[in-house]
C-alpha positions as CSV (number, residue, x, y, z in Angstrom):
1,X,4.4,13.3,-15.5
2,X,4.5,11.5,-18.8
3,X,2.8,8.2,-19.3
4,X,2.9,5.7,-22.1
5,X,0.5,7.9,-24.1
6,X,2.0,11.4,-24.4
7,X,-0.4,14.3,-25.3
8,X,1.3,16.8,-27.5
9,X,0.1,19.8,-25.5
10,X,1.2,18.3,-22.2
11,X,4.6,17.4,-23.7
12,X,5.0,21.1,-24.8
13,X,3.8,22.4,-21.4
14,X,6.2,20.1,-19.5
15,X,9.1,21.2,-21.6
16,X,8.2,24.9,-21.2
17,X,7.8,24.4,-17.4
18,X,11.4,23.1,-17.4
19,X,12.5,26.1,-19.5
20,X,13.2,23.8,-22.5
21,X,12.0,24.0,-26.0
22,X,9.8,21.0,-26.9
23,X,12.3,18.8,-28.9
24,X,10.1,18.0,-31.9
25,X,13.1,16.4,-33.6
26,X,13.4,13.9,-30.7
27,X,9.8,12.7,-31.2
28,X,10.3,12.5,-34.9
29,X,13.5,10.5,-34.4
30,X,11.9,8.2,-31.9
31,X,9.1,7.5,-34.4
32,X,11.5,6.9,-37.3
33,X,13.4,4.5,-35.1
34,X,10.2,2.7,-34.1
35,X,10.7,3.5,-30.4
36,X,7.6,5.6,-30.4
37,X,4.5,5.9,-32.5
38,X,2.2,8.8,-33.4
39,X,-1.2,8.9,-31.8
40,X,-4.3,11.0,-32.4
41,X,-3.3,13.6,-29.8
42,X,0.5,13.1,-29.6
43,X,2.8,10.1,-29.4
44,X,3.4,6.9,-27.4
45,X,6.4,4.9,-26.3
46,X,6.3,1.4,-28.0
47,X,7.5,-0.4,-24.9
48,X,7.5,0.2,-21.2
49,X,11.2,-0.6,-20.9
50,X,12.0,2.4,-23.1
51,X,10.0,4.6,-20.6
52,X,12.0,3.1,-17.7
53,X,15.3,3.8,-19.5
54,X,14.4,7.4,-20.2
55,X,13.3,7.9,-16.6
56,X,16.5,6.3,-15.2
57,X,18.8,8.4,-17.5
58,X,17.0,11.6,-16.5
59,X,17.3,10.8,-12.8
60,X,21.0,10.0,-13.3
61,X,21.3,13.5,-14.7
62,X,19.6,15.0,-11.7
63,X,16.2,15.5,-13.2
64,X,13.2,14.4,-11.1
65,X,10.9,12.8,-13.6
66,X,8.0,10.4,-13.4
67,X,7.0,8.6,-16.6
68,X,4.0,6.8,-15.1
69,X,0.3,7.0,-15.7
70,X,-2.3,5.9,-13.3
71,X,-5.8,4.7,-13.7
72,X,-8.5,4.1,-11.1
73,X,-12.0,3.2,-10.4
74,X,-14.3,5.7,-8.8
75,X,-17.6,5.4,-7.1
76,X,-20.2,8.1,-6.3
77,X,-19.8,10.1,-3.1
78,X,-21.7,8.5,-0.3
79,X,-21.2,4.9,-1.5
80,X,-21.4,2.7,1.6
81,X,-18.1,1.7,3.2
82,X,-18.9,-2.0,2.9
83,X,-19.3,-1.6,-0.8
84,X,-16.0,0.2,-1.2
85,X,-14.3,-2.5,0.9
86,X,-15.7,-5.2,-1.3
87,X,-14.6,-3.4,-4.4
88,X,-11.1,-2.8,-3.0
89,X,-10.8,-6.5,-2.1
90,X,-11.8,-7.7,-5.5
91,X,-9.6,-5.1,-7.3
92,X,-6.6,-6.0,-5.2
93,X,-7.1,-9.7,-5.9
94,X,-7.3,-9.0,-9.6
95,X,-4.2,-6.7,-9.7
96,X,-2.2,-9.3,-7.8
97,X,-3.3,-12.2,-10.0
98,X,-0.8,-13.9,-12.3
99,X,-3.2,-13.6,-15.3
100,X,-3.5,-9.8,-14.8
101,X,0.3,-9.4,-14.3
102,X,1.0,-11.4,-17.5
103,X,-1.5,-9.3,-19.5
104,X,0.0,-6.0,-18.1
105,X,3.6,-7.1,-18.8
106,X,2.6,-7.6,-22.5
107,X,1.5,-4.0,-22.5
108,X,4.6,-2.8,-20.8
109,X,2.6,-1.7,-17.7
110,X,3.5,-2.2,-14.1
111,X,0.3,-2.6,-12.2
112,X,0.0,-1.4,-8.6
113,X,-2.9,-1.2,-6.1
114,X,-3.8,1.6,-3.9
115,X,-6.8,1.6,-1.5
116,X,-9.4,4.3,-1.8
117,X,-7.8,6.7,0.8
118,X,-4.3,6.3,-0.7
119,X,-5.6,6.8,-4.2
120,X,-7.4,9.9,-3.1
121,X,-4.2,11.3,-1.6
122,X,-2.3,10.5,-4.9
123,X,-5.0,12.4,-6.9
124,X,-4.8,15.4,-4.5
125,X,-1.0,15.5,-4.7
126,X,-1.0,15.3,-8.5
127,X,-3.8,17.9,-8.8
128,X,-1.6,20.3,-6.7
129,X,1.4,19.6,-8.9
130,X,-0.6,20.2,-12.1
131,X,-2.0,23.4,-10.7
132,X,1.6,24.7,-10.0
133,X,2.7,23.7,-13.5
134,X,-0.3,25.4,-15.1
135,X,0.4,28.5,-13.1
136,X,4.1,28.4,-14.1
137,X,3.3,28.2,-17.8
138,X,0.5,30.8,-17.6
139,X,-2.5,28.6,-18.1
140,X,-3.8,29.3,-14.6
141,X,-4.1,32.7,-12.9
């Protein structure tokens, strides 16, 4: 999974897992064309629409890719259910607000809300996928 910020090591690992050489020339060309910018640890797409276009093109070519990144809010284990419910309600209301949607659009971000249980399931699935990737490229034994 590649998000708007792409870590150089993750980029290389993802390419290797797909039996591809990391196309450094591609990143250089994206940067020269001002479609991406260099960051401290890698590079970033300059606009969300570019990410979506790359994703669509890859899927049209039969590659199952996800160019999304998620963020979440966590609470300590044992937090009372009523506190979690109140937080979920407030966060859902914020994510669904026009003001939040407008600010997210300016950043090229598509906000989405998941309740605690669903978010936990997402994290578990992605942890398993990452573990498989790390094993495939020799980073996990």
